[in-house]
Backbone as ProteinMPNN parsed JSONL, in Angstrom:
{"seq_chain_A": "MAISRRNEMPQQPILFYEVFDIWGIDFIGLFPISNGYSYILLVVNYVSRWVEAIATKTNDAKVVADFLKSNIFYVFGVPKALISDQGNHFYNKAMSALVHKYGVVHRITTIYHPQTNDQAEVFNKEIKKTL", "coords_chain_A": {"N_chain_A": [[118.105, -30.307, 25.934], [116.669, -30.316, 22.307], [113.419, -30.398, 21.763], [111.757, -31.611, 19.362], [109.935, -31.96, 16.209], [107.807, -33.848, 16.342], [107.294, -34.767, 19.019], [105.852, -32.547, 20.059], [102.769, -31.214, 21.192], [99.936, -31.618, 19.199], [98.716, -28.48, 17.81], [95.452, -26.548, 18.797], [92.667, -24.878, 17.834], [90.881, -22.111, 19.325], [87.954, -22.093, 19.489], [84.704, -20.249, 19.466], [81.683, -20.235, 19.701], [78.527, -19.212, 19.971], [75.065, -18.514, 21.516], [73.426, -20.507, 20.323], [74.593, -21.501, 18.12], [75.303, -24.652, 17.538], [73.918, -27.457, 17.937], [72.588, -30.567, 18.783], [70.676, -33.189, 17.979], [68.062, -35.968, 18.648], [66.689, -39.163, 18.511], [64.032, -40.323, 20.968], [62.754, -43.591, 22.167], [61.035, -46.355, 21.566], [58.266, -45.939, 22.447], [55.119, -47.524, 24.885], [52.67, -46.838, 23.043], [50.617, -44.063, 22.689], [47.955, -42.205, 22.845], [48.695, -42.278, 19.922], [51.304, -41.427, 20.053], [54.468, -42.493, 19.932], [57.351, -41.922, 19.656], [60.17, -39.871, 20.602], [61.065, -36.423, 19.824], [64.043, -34.926, 20.167], [65.841, -32.066, 20.592], [68.901, -30.39, 21.36], [70.634, -27.38, 22.616], [74.147, -26.571, 22.564], [75.485, -24.583, 23.861], [73.872, -23.102, 25.711], [71.817, -24.99, 26.078], [69.428, -24.926, 25.93], [66.287, -27.295, 25.448], [64.444, -28.536, 23.054], [61.468, -30.595, 22.66], [59.658, -32.883, 21.106], [56.508, -34.753, 20.979], [55.918, -37.636, 18.857], [54.465, -39.813, 16.081], [55.568, -41.015, 14.333], [59.53, -41.786, 13.228], [60.724, -40.599, 10.759], [62.444, -39.378, 8.631], [61.114, -36.774, 7.371], [59.61, -36.088, 9.778], [61.431, -34.961, 11.077], [62.96, -33.14, 9.622], [60.687, -31.191, 9.095], [60.078, -30.414, 11.953], [62.43, -29.725, 12.487], [62.953, -27.03, 10.344], [60.443, -25.383, 11.35], [60.242, -25.233, 14.279], [63.026, -24.936, 15.084], [65.247, -23.74, 13.071], [63.549, -21.474, 12.312], [62.624, -20.338, 14.544], [64.925, -19.763, 16.35], [67.001, -19.515, 14.298], [69.224, -20.246, 11.669], [71.257, -22.654, 12.164], [74.695, -23.461, 13.182], [76.141, -25.784, 12.873], [74.762, -29.219, 13.479], [74.177, -31.446, 15.0], [74.006, -35.375, 15.098], [73.448, -38.963, 15.49], [73.518, -42.198, 13.177], [71.508, -42.998, 12.807], [69.114, -43.862, 10.051], [66.832, -41.665, 9.775], [68.285, -39.432, 10.614], [70.831, -39.709, 8.732], [70.434, -39.719, 5.542], [68.759, -38.64, 2.376], [67.219, -36.887, 2.445], [67.524, -34.982, 4.517], [69.901, -34.255, 4.1], [69.995, -33.012, 1.871], [68.492, -30.851, 3.025], [70.264, -29.903, 4.817], [72.311, -28.736, 3.624], [70.949, -26.703, 1.956], [70.676, -25.075, 3.551], [73.001, -24.185, 4.499], [74.04, -25.38, 6.772], [76.582, -27.31, 8.828], [76.619, -30.694, 8.951], [76.857, -33.206, 11.579], [78.17, -36.447, 11.864], [77.897, -39.139, 14.189], [80.265, -41.573, 15.574], [79.299, -44.72, 14.768], [78.324, -46.697, 17.5], [79.495, -44.873, 19.612], [78.031, -43.147, 21.403], [78.57, -40.757, 23.32], [79.945, -38.739, 21.504], [77.365, -37.078, 21.368], [76.628, -35.889, 23.503], [75.162, -33.991, 24.959], [72.614, -34.425, 23.891], [72.335, -36.806, 24.607], [72.354, -37.124, 27.976], [70.114, -35.318, 28.144], [67.98, -36.972, 27.257], [68.563, -38.928, 28.604], [67.527, -37.507, 31.184], [64.775, -37.479, 30.484], [63.266, -39.988, 30.005], [64.134, -40.903, 32.598], [61.915, -39.327, 33.936], [59.734, -40.338, 32.651]], "CA_chain_A": [[117.438, -30.871, 25.336], [115.583, -29.808, 21.885], [112.073, -30.9, 21.657], [111.691, -32.407, 18.222], [108.265, -31.925, 16.255], [107.246, -34.855, 16.686], [107.448, -34.653, 20.794], [105.317, -31.251, 20.399], [101.239, -31.42, 21.091], [99.54, -30.749, 17.86], [97.962, -27.58, 18.025], [93.842, -26.684, 18.534], [92.284, -23.485, 17.338], [90.286, -21.865, 20.308], [86.843, -22.116, 19.343], [84.087, -19.49, 19.714], [80.22, -20.61, 19.617], [77.599, -18.199, 19.848], [74.122, -19.612, 21.36], [72.339, -21.603, 19.156], [75.095, -22.3, 16.756], [75.6, -25.617, 17.612], [72.226, -28.624, 18.108], [72.248, -31.803, 18.957], [69.415, -34.162, 17.679], [67.956, -37.83, 18.921], [65.067, -40.091, 18.797], [63.906, -41.589, 22.209], [61.414, -44.195, 21.728], [59.844, -46.842, 20.958], [57.181, -46.012, 23.889], [54.114, -47.68, 24.365], [51.689, -45.549, 22.251], [50.035, -43.277, 24.127], [47.28, -41.26, 21.943], [49.156, -42.848, 18.279], [52.591, -41.242, 19.971], [54.873, -43.642, 20.434], [58.846, -41.039, 20.333], [60.276, -37.844, 20.647], [62.276, -35.838, 19.0], [64.842, -33.958, 21.052], [66.929, -31.172, 20.176], [69.66, -29.811, 22.45], [71.088, -26.247, 22.059], [74.869, -26.99, 22.801], [75.948, -23.888, 24.551], [72.794, -22.852, 26.728], [71.299, -26.483, 26.665], [67.933, -25.137, 25.654], [65.99, -28.495, 24.983], [63.033, -28.685, 22.503], [61.092, -31.958, 21.998], [58.328, -33.321, 20.764], [56.399, -36.271, 20.466], [55.563, -38.42, 16.953], [54.164, -41.238, 16.028], [56.994, -42.203, 13.984], [60.717, -41.534, 13.752], [61.433, -40.889, 9.997], [63.045, -37.777, 7.987], [60.412, -36.061, 7.22], [59.207, -35.556, 10.927], [63.33, -34.529, 11.567], [62.769, -31.832, 8.456], [59.693, -30.282, 9.71], [60.491, -30.074, 13.655], [63.764, -28.299, 12.699], [62.537, -26.248, 9.996], [59.7, -25.097, 12.312], [60.695, -25.245, 15.601], [64.729, -24.62, 15.191], [65.521, -22.595, 11.965], [62.891, -20.47, 11.77], [62.778, -19.488, 15.956], [66.605, -19.425, 16.904], [68.105, -18.704, 13.351], [69.691, -21.315, 11.169], [72.576, -23.097, 13.387], [76.507, -23.687, 11.805], [76.555, -27.406, 13.078], [73.95, -29.849, 13.967], [74.89, -32.917, 15.397], [73.071, -36.767, 15.18], [74.08, -40.057, 15.094], [73.525, -42.384, 12.226], [69.659, -43.186, 12.445], [68.291, -43.718, 9.107], [66.22, -40.114, 10.025], [69.079, -38.059, 10.318], [71.137, -39.78, 8.006], [69.552, -39.862, 4.58], [69.125, -37.658, 1.201], [66.401, -35.202, 2.901], [68.638, -34.156, 5.612], [71.428, -33.715, 3.337], [69.354, -31.871, 1.057], [67.516, -29.65, 4.205], [71.26, -29.078, 5.607], [72.811, -28.209, 2.49], [70.265, -25.538, 1.621], [70.59, -23.812, 4.746], [73.93, -23.756, 5.073], [74.16, -26.432, 8.029], [77.217, -28.622, 8.621], [76.397, -32.011, 9.446], [78.595, -33.773, 12.242], [77.548, -37.912, 12.619], [78.438, -39.595, 15.2], [80.645, -43.154, 15.244], [78.828, -46.025, 15.501], [79.033, -46.84, 19.275], [80.307, -44.01, 20.71], [76.72, -41.861, 21.596], [79.488, -39.117, 23.818], [80.017, -37.494, 20.661], [76.106, -36.354, 21.05], [76.289, -35.819, 24.897], [73.863, -33.227, 25.341], [71.285, -35.371, 23.962], [72.04, -38.331, 25.656], [72.146, -36.284, 29.062], [68.846, -35.244, 28.114], [67.957, -38.059, 26.552], [68.326, -40.19, 30.129], [67.085, -37.47, 32.06], [63.291, -37.815, 29.917], [63.13, -41.337, 30.487], [63.347, -41.094, 33.784], [60.97, -38.749, 34.219], [58.581, -40.768, 32.255]], "C_chain_A": [[116.756, -30.649, 23.959], [114.486, -30.967, 21.751], [112.25, -31.013, 20.132], [109.611, -31.805, 17.638], [107.379, -33.179, 16.518], [106.763, -35.384, 18.281], [105.781, -33.481, 20.6], [103.4, -31.995, 20.549], [100.711, -30.684, 19.901], [98.621, -29.483, 18.582], [96.162, -27.311, 17.888], [93.806, -25.798, 18.424], [91.19, -23.721, 18.752], [89.188, -21.651, 19.335], [85.853, -21.148, 19.892], [83.066, -19.943, 19.425], [79.451, -19.466, 20.489], [76.152, -19.348, 20.097], [73.31, -19.943, 20.353], [72.613, -21.547, 17.832], [75.282, -23.964, 16.645], [74.169, -26.569, 18.582], [72.793, -30.403, 18.057], [70.722, -32.754, 18.883], [69.482, -35.64, 17.884], [67.036, -37.956, 18.805], [65.419, -40.409, 20.246], [62.573, -42.118, 21.725], [62.273, -46.094, 21.238], [59.251, -46.729, 22.664], [56.134, -46.69, 23.862], [53.481, -46.61, 24.009], [50.722, -45.616, 23.435], [49.341, -41.726, 22.757], [47.954, -41.114, 20.763], [50.642, -42.286, 18.63], [53.314, -42.272, 20.757], [56.926, -43.072, 20.508], [58.6, -40.557, 20.495], [61.604, -37.759, 20.389], [63.225, -34.68, 19.89], [66.042, -33.198, 20.498], [67.568, -30.581, 21.167], [70.346, -28.721, 21.95], [72.433, -27.012, 22.897], [76.049, -25.991, 23.892], [75.205, -23.257, 25.683], [72.501, -23.976, 26.952], [69.927, -26.472, 26.915], [67.788, -26.621, 25.053], [64.872, -27.98, 24.293], [62.715, -30.108, 22.058], [60.08, -31.851, 21.78], [57.837, -34.881, 20.48], [55.843, -36.676, 19.248], [55.385, -39.371, 17.072], [54.768, -41.701, 15.402], [58.511, -41.394, 13.911], [61.105, -41.539, 12.316], [62.07, -39.399, 9.436], [62.576, -36.708, 7.878], [59.742, -35.197, 8.926], [60.324, -34.907, 11.472], [63.033, -33.387, 10.786], [61.918, -31.144, 8.945], [59.846, -29.659, 10.822], [61.667, -29.19, 13.269], [63.367, -26.963, 11.708], [61.492, -25.433, 10.91], [60.099, -24.805, 13.296], [62.399, -24.785, 15.716], [64.94, -23.564, 14.522], [64.663, -21.4, 12.078], [62.221, -19.447, 13.211], [63.735, -19.179, 16.154], [67.462, -19.156, 15.664], [68.462, -20.218, 12.901], [71.096, -21.575, 11.764], [73.715, -23.519, 12.24], [76.377, -25.106, 11.979], [75.33, -27.892, 13.992], [74.79, -31.526, 14.165], [74.209, -34.076, 15.548], [73.89, -37.984, 15.076], [73.424, -40.497, 13.818], [72.026, -43.117, 11.811], [69.432, -43.049, 10.69], [67.398, -42.394, 8.951], [66.769, -39.343, 10.138], [70.096, -38.416, 9.173], [71.08, -40.116, 6.565], [69.573, -38.297, 3.458], [68.1, -36.022, 1.869], [67.064, -34.723, 3.475], [69.745, -33.702, 4.939], [70.946, -32.506, 2.524], [68.919, -30.402, 2.342], [69.366, -28.671, 4.896], [72.219, -27.763, 4.435], [72.043, -26.51, 2.169], [70.194, -24.753, 2.309], [71.998, -23.553, 5.201], [74.319, -24.578, 6.106], [75.611, -27.276, 8.097], [76.272, -29.938, 9.555], [76.994, -32.988, 9.927], [77.285, -35.091, 12.69], [78.472, -38.387, 13.599], [78.905, -40.873, 15.136], [79.78, -44.049, 16.068], [79.272, -46.797, 17.274], [79.327, -46.157, 20.397], [79.111, -42.978, 20.662], [77.386, -40.452, 22.681], [79.567, -38.617, 22.946], [79.028, -36.751, 20.824], [75.969, -36.196, 22.457], [75.342, -35.322, 25.478], [72.79, -33.754, 25.271], [71.365, -36.588, 24.553], [71.687, -37.968, 27.113], [70.824, -36.404, 29.221], [67.734, -36.139, 28.021], [67.457, -39.388, 28.38], [67.1, -39.323, 31.22], [65.174, -37.437, 32.009], [63.166, -38.947, 30.256], [63.134, -41.728, 31.869], [62.086, -40.21, 34.547], [59.613, -39.39, 34.136], [58.466, -42.279, 32.827]], "O_chain_A": [[115.591, -30.827, 24.312], [114.706, -32.174, 21.657], [113.136, -30.263, 19.721], [108.609, -31.478, 18.275], [106.218, -33.139, 16.927], [105.964, -36.292, 18.512], [104.722, -33.856, 21.103], [103.004, -33.052, 20.057], [100.925, -29.505, 19.618], [98.001, -29.56, 19.643], [95.58, -27.84, 16.941], [94.826, -25.223, 18.804], [90.771, -24.792, 19.193], [89.472, -21.013, 18.322], [86.058, -21.068, 21.103], [83.315, -20.404, 18.312], [79.863, -18.987, 21.545], [75.941, -20.399, 19.491], [72.546, -19.235, 19.696], [71.893, -21.531, 16.834], [75.402, -24.435, 15.514], [73.673, -26.243, 19.66], [73.315, -31.066, 17.161], [69.896, -32.841, 19.792], [70.388, -36.406, 17.554], [66.24, -37.025, 18.927], [66.53, -40.667, 20.71], [61.647, -41.538, 21.158], [63.324, -46.616, 20.865], [59.677, -47.253, 23.693], [55.75, -46.742, 22.694], [53.653, -45.517, 24.549], [50.298, -46.335, 24.34], [49.907, -40.813, 22.155], [47.985, -39.968, 20.317], [51.447, -42.506, 17.725], [52.991, -42.785, 21.829], [57.712, -43.683, 21.233], [57.442, -40.184, 20.684], [62.645, -38.4, 20.532], [62.764, -33.561, 20.12], [67.05, -33.728, 20.031], [66.819, -30.144, 22.04], [70.773, -28.881, 20.807], [72.166, -27.874, 23.734], [77.044, -26.411, 24.483], [75.878, -22.865, 26.636], [72.815, -24.348, 28.083], [69.252, -27.253, 27.586], [68.668, -27.174, 24.394], [64.271, -27.03, 24.795], [63.431, -30.748, 21.288], [59.402, -30.882, 22.12], [58.446, -35.833, 19.991], [55.23, -35.817, 18.614], [55.893, -40.064, 17.953], [54.854, -42.923, 15.525], [58.604, -40.361, 14.574], [61.921, -42.443, 12.133], [61.997, -38.399, 10.149], [63.191, -35.675, 8.14], [59.513, -33.995, 9.067], [60.096, -34.216, 12.465], [62.796, -32.423, 11.514], [62.427, -30.126, 9.416], [59.783, -28.43, 10.852], [61.81, -28.052, 13.717], [63.453, -25.858, 12.243], [62.126, -24.444, 11.278], [60.492, -23.641, 13.229], [62.732, -24.213, 16.754], [64.887, -22.46, 15.064], [65.19, -20.301, 11.91], [61.627, -18.371, 13.147], [63.772, -17.951, 16.224], [68.561, -18.627, 15.83], [68.116, -21.209, 13.545], [71.955, -20.695, 11.798], [73.666, -23.774, 11.036], [76.567, -25.702, 10.92], [74.919, -27.265, 14.969], [75.598, -32.272, 13.611], [73.454, -33.859, 16.497], [75.006, -37.932, 14.56], [72.794, -39.645, 13.191], [71.654, -43.613, 10.747], [69.658, -41.947, 10.192], [67.265, -42.061, 7.773], [66.262, -38.247, 9.901], [70.35, -37.426, 8.486], [71.878, -41.021, 6.318], [70.175, -37.244, 3.668], [68.236, -34.802, 1.779], [67.45, -33.67, 2.968], [70.436, -32.756, 5.318], [71.386, -31.357, 2.526], [69.169, -29.202, 2.228], [69.582, -27.506, 5.232], [72.551, -26.579, 4.493], [72.633, -25.43, 2.191], [69.72, -23.657, 2.009], [72.219, -22.808, 6.156], [75.473, -24.229, 6.355], [75.684, -28.056, 7.148], [75.521, -29.894, 10.529], [77.647, -33.741, 9.204], [76.228, -35.023, 13.317], [79.641, -38.03, 13.742], [78.077, -41.629, 14.627], [79.561, -44.179, 17.272], [80.292, -47.211, 17.824], [79.419, -46.472, 21.584], [79.212, -42.008, 19.912], [76.798, -39.375, 22.788], [79.207, -37.466, 23.193], [79.277, -35.577, 20.551], [74.796, -36.449, 22.732], [74.673, -35.877, 26.35], [71.963, -33.749, 26.183], [70.415, -37.269, 24.937], [70.671, -38.518, 27.537], [70.259, -37.165, 30.006], [66.69, -36.022, 28.664], [66.582, -40.121, 28.839], [66.186, -39.865, 31.841], [64.426, -37.391, 32.985], [62.728, -38.86, 31.403], [62.416, -42.606, 32.349], [61.506, -40.533, 35.584], [58.67, -39.27, 34.918], [57.458, -42.948, 32.603]]}, "name": "protein", "num_of_chains": 1, "seq": "MAISRRNEMPQQPILFYEVFDIWGIDFIGLFPISNGYSYILLVVNYVSRWVEAIATKTNDAKVVADFLKSNIFYVFGVPKALISDQGNHFYNKAMSALVHKYGVVHRITTIYHPQTNDQAEVFNKEIKKTL"}
């Protein structure tokens, strides 16, 4: 019996990623205000699971851009890809300009499917449990 093309499994490329090539990013909060801070910005490396987090007063695009430049791009190098949800703090003109300037691919998760950014979601749960 011959196998037709229709019944074949689609070929998937084998992808190799280096440490710090792919990062997931997410905000946690709104928490009760403590010293003026009510959010946590969390960035997780997909390969090493290294976590960078900072308490923030707001959850806006400026906070995200400043954090990425100073704590990720300048420390670990410019990543190949950044994965985030569709929050307006990640999905805006400022972020588009930032990732375009540095040549980073920005992957946006689909709504109601947080598993796409599973690394960040796992650490979100851990931080919430700890707090």
